[in-house]
C-alpha positions in Angstrom: -19.4 12.8 -35.6 -16.1 11.0 -34.2 -14.4 11.4 -30.7 -11.8 13.7 -32.2 -14.7 16.3 -33.8 -16.3 16.6 -30.4 -16.6 20.2 -29.2 -17.4 19.5 -25.4 -15.0 21.2 -23.1 -12.6 18.4 -21.2 -14.1 17.4 -17.8 -11.7 17.6 -14.6 -11.2 14.1 -14.6 -9.6 14.4 -18.0 -7.3 16.9 -17.1 -6.2 16.3 -13.7 -4.1 12.8 -13.2 -5.4 10.6 -10.9 -2.8 9.6 -8.0 -1.9 6.0 -8.1 -0.9 3.5 -5.5 0.0 0.1 -4.8 -0.6 -2.1 -1.7 1.9 -4.6 -1.4 0.9 -7.7 0.7 2.7 -9.5 3.1 3.3 -13.4 3.2 0.5 -15.4 1.6 1.2 -18.1 4.3 -0.2 -15.6 6.9 -2.7 -13.7 5.1 -4.3 -16.0 2.6 -7.8 -16.9 4.1 -7.3 -14.2 7.1 -10.3 -12.4 7.7 -8.4 -9.5 9.7 -5.6 -9.3 6.8 -8.4 -9.0 4.1 -10.2 -6.3 6.3 -6.7 -4.6 6.9 -6.0 -4.5 3.4 -9.6 -3.2 2.2 -9.5 -0.5 5.0 -6.0 0.9 3.4 -7.4 0.7 -0.1 -10.9 2.3 0.9 -8.8 5.2 2.8 -6.6 5.9 -0.4 -9.6 5.8 -2.8 -11.3 8.1 -0.3 -8.4 10.6 -1.2 -8.6 10.2 -4.9 -6.1 7.3 -5.6 -6.7 4.6 -8.1 -5.5 1.7 -5.7 -4.2 -1.6 -6.3 -2.9 -4.7 -4.9 0.3 -6.2 -5.6 1.2 -10.0 -3.9 4.6 -9.0 -3.0 6.4 -11.8 -4.3 10.0 -12.3 -3.6 12.5 -10.6 -6.4 9.5 -8.9 -8.0 8.7 -5.3 -8.7 5.3 -3.8 -8.8 4.2 -1.7 -11.2 4.8 2.1 -11.3 2.8 4.4 -9.1 2.8 7.7 -7.4 2.8 5.7 -3.9 3.9 2.0 -2.6 2.9 0.9 0.4 4.7 -2.4 1.6 3.3 -4.5 4.5 5.0 -6.8 6.5 7.2 -9.3 4.0 5.9 -6.6 1.3 8.2 -3.7 2.6 11.1 -5.8 0.9 9.8 -4.8 -2.5 10.3 -1.1 -1.9 13.8 -1.2 -2.7 12.5 -1.5 -6.3 10.7 1.9 -6.3 11.4 4.2 -9.0 12.7 7.4 -8.3 9.8 9.8 -7.4 7.6 6.8 -5.6 6.8 7.7 -2.3 7.2 4.5 -0.4 5.6 3.8 3.3 6.2 0.5 5.1 3.8 -0.7 7.7 4.1 -3.8 10.1 7.9 -4.7 9.4 11.0 -4.4 11.3 12.1 -1.9 8.8 13.8 1.2 10.2 11.0 3.6 9.1 8.0 1.5 9.5 5.0 2.5 11.1 3.6 -0.3 13.3 0.9 -0.6 15.6 2.6 -0.6 19.2 1.4 -4.0 19.7 2.4 -5.5 16.7 5.2 -8.3 17.2 6.6 -8.1 13.9 8.9 -5.2 14.8 11.0 -7.7 16.4 10.7 -10.2 13.4 13.5 -10.6 11.0 12.5 -11.9 7.5 11.9 -14.5 6.3 10.1 -16.0 9.4 7.6 -18.8 10.4 6.6 -16.6 13.7 2.9 -15.7 13.3 2.2 -12.2 13.5 -0.1 -11.2 16.2 -3.8 -9.6 15.8 -2.1 -5.9 15.9 -0.1 -6.6 12.8 -3.6 -6.0 10.6 -4.8 -2.6 12.6 -5.0 0.3 10.2 -3.6 2.7 12.7 -4.0 6.7 12.9 -0.2 7.1 12.2 -0.3 5.0 8.9 -3.5 7.1 7.8 -1.2 10.2 8.7 1.4 8.8 6.8 -0.5 8.5 3.9 -2.0 11.8 4.0 1.6 13.3 4.4 2.5 11.5 1.0 -0.6 12.7 -0.6 -0.6 16.6 -0.6 
Protein backbone atom coordinates (compact mmCIF):
# COMPACT_ATOMS: atom_id res chain seq x y z
CA UNK A 1 0.00 0.00 0.00
CA UNK A 2 1.33 3.43 -0.89
CA UNK A 3 1.14 6.42 1.36
CA UNK A 4 -1.59 7.93 -0.82
CA UNK A 5 -3.70 4.75 -0.44
CA UNK A 6 -3.70 4.99 3.35
CA UNK A 7 -7.14 5.08 4.95
CA UNK A 8 -5.86 6.21 8.34
CA UNK A 9 -7.39 9.34 9.81
CA UNK A 10 -5.07 12.30 9.98
CA UNK A 11 -3.59 12.88 13.41
CA UNK A 12 -3.96 16.25 15.18
CA UNK A 13 -0.26 16.90 14.60
CA UNK A 14 -0.87 16.68 10.85
CA UNK A 15 -3.82 19.06 10.97
CA UNK A 16 -2.63 21.75 13.38
CA UNK A 17 0.23 23.92 12.17
CA UNK A 18 3.02 24.00 14.71
CA UNK A 19 4.07 27.50 15.74
CA UNK A 20 7.65 28.45 14.91
CA UNK A 21 10.07 30.71 16.74
CA UNK A 22 13.56 32.03 16.09
CA UNK A 23 15.76 33.10 19.00
CA UNK A 24 18.23 35.62 17.60
CA UNK A 25 21.38 35.60 19.69
CA UNK A 26 23.54 38.52 20.69
CA UNK A 27 27.17 39.36 20.01
CA UNK A 28 29.34 36.22 19.85
CA UNK A 29 32.13 38.17 21.52
CA UNK A 30 30.05 38.06 24.73
CA UNK A 31 28.11 34.79 24.41
CA UNK A 32 30.59 32.27 22.99
CA UNK A 33 31.83 30.02 25.80
CA UNK A 34 29.55 31.88 28.24
CA UNK A 35 27.75 29.41 30.52
CA UNK A 36 25.18 32.01 31.63
CA UNK A 37 24.35 32.88 28.02
CA UNK A 38 24.03 29.19 27.10
CA UNK A 39 21.65 28.62 30.01
CA UNK A 40 19.64 31.75 29.11
CA UNK A 41 19.14 30.75 25.48
CA UNK A 42 18.33 27.13 26.38
CA UNK A 43 15.76 28.36 28.92
CA UNK A 44 13.99 30.41 26.26
CA UNK A 45 14.07 27.51 23.79
CA UNK A 46 12.74 25.04 26.39
CA UNK A 47 9.95 27.46 27.37
CA UNK A 48 8.92 27.91 23.74
CA UNK A 49 8.98 24.17 23.09
CA UNK A 50 6.84 23.55 26.19
CA UNK A 51 4.29 25.91 24.62
CA UNK A 52 4.33 23.85 21.42
CA UNK A 53 6.72 25.94 19.33
CA UNK A 54 9.36 24.55 17.06
CA UNK A 55 12.22 26.79 18.22
CA UNK A 56 15.55 27.43 16.52
CA UNK A 57 18.53 29.67 17.12
CA UNK A 58 19.92 32.28 14.76
CA UNK A 59 23.37 33.82 15.24
CA UNK A 60 22.12 37.34 14.49
CA UNK A 61 24.92 38.21 12.12
CA UNK A 62 24.84 41.86 10.99
CA UNK A 63 22.80 42.61 7.86
CA UNK A 64 21.16 39.18 7.81
CA UNK A 65 17.55 38.15 8.07
CA UNK A 66 16.54 35.09 10.08
CA UNK A 67 14.28 32.53 8.48
CA UNK A 68 10.53 33.03 8.44
CA UNK A 69 8.75 32.17 11.71
CA UNK A 70 5.69 33.09 13.71
CA UNK A 71 7.80 34.68 16.45
CA UNK A 72 11.25 36.26 16.47
CA UNK A 73 12.96 37.02 19.77
CA UNK A 74 15.99 39.28 19.43
CA UNK A 75 18.36 39.30 22.39
CA UNK A 76 20.96 42.00 22.90
CA UNK A 77 22.53 42.84 19.53
CA UNK A 78 20.11 40.32 18.00
CA UNK A 79 17.28 42.83 18.37
CA UNK A 80 18.75 44.68 15.39
CA UNK A 81 17.56 41.82 13.14
CA UNK A 82 13.92 42.43 14.14
CA UNK A 83 13.64 45.20 11.57
CA UNK A 84 13.74 42.50 8.88
CA UNK A 85 10.68 40.66 10.19
CA UNK A 86 8.03 39.93 7.61
CA UNK A 87 4.52 41.25 8.03
CA UNK A 88 2.66 39.06 10.49
CA UNK A 89 5.77 38.00 12.42
CA UNK A 90 5.47 38.71 16.14
CA UNK A 91 8.65 40.27 17.50
CA UNK A 92 10.11 40.64 20.98
CA UNK A 93 13.33 42.34 22.08
CA UNK A 94 15.08 41.13 25.24
CA UNK A 95 18.15 42.60 26.90
CA UNK A 96 18.65 45.69 24.78
CA UNK A 97 18.33 49.45 24.70
CA UNK A 98 15.45 49.16 22.24
CA UNK A 99 12.46 51.29 23.25
CA UNK A 100 10.13 48.29 23.66
CA UNK A 101 12.69 45.82 25.02
CA UNK A 102 12.00 43.66 28.02
CA UNK A 103 14.97 43.71 30.36
CA UNK A 104 15.91 42.51 33.81
CA UNK A 105 15.81 45.63 36.05
CA UNK A 106 19.53 45.28 36.82
CA UNK A 107 20.65 44.56 33.23
CA UNK A 108 23.29 47.14 32.30
CA UNK A 109 22.63 46.72 28.55
CA UNK A 110 19.66 49.08 28.80
CA UNK A 111 22.13 51.96 28.72
CA UNK A 112 24.44 50.51 26.06
CA UNK A 113 24.18 51.71 22.48
CA UNK A 114 25.23 49.15 19.88
CA UNK A 115 27.81 48.29 18.77
CA UNK A 116 29.67 48.33 22.06
CA UNK A 117 32.60 46.75 23.84
CA UNK A 118 30.92 47.13 27.24
CA UNK A 119 30.63 43.72 28.86
CA UNK A 120 27.00 42.92 29.75
CA UNK A 121 26.50 41.99 33.40
CA UNK A 122 25.08 38.70 34.72
CA UNK A 123 21.52 40.06 34.72
CA UNK A 124 21.70 40.34 30.94
CA UNK A 125 21.31 36.54 30.87
CA UNK A 126 18.32 36.11 33.19
CA UNK A 127 15.09 34.82 31.63
CA UNK A 128 12.58 36.87 33.61
CA UNK A 129 8.90 36.42 34.40
CA UNK A 130 8.11 39.46 32.21
CA UNK A 131 9.92 37.83 29.27
CA UNK A 132 7.90 34.63 29.74
CA UNK A 133 4.69 36.66 29.99
CA UNK A 134 5.54 38.51 26.77
CA UNK A 135 6.03 35.21 24.96
CA UNK A 136 2.73 33.94 26.31
CA UNK A 137 0.97 37.10 25.14
CA UNK A 138 2.26 36.50 21.58
CA UNK A 139 1.36 32.82 21.61
CA UNK A 140 -2.38 32.77 22.09
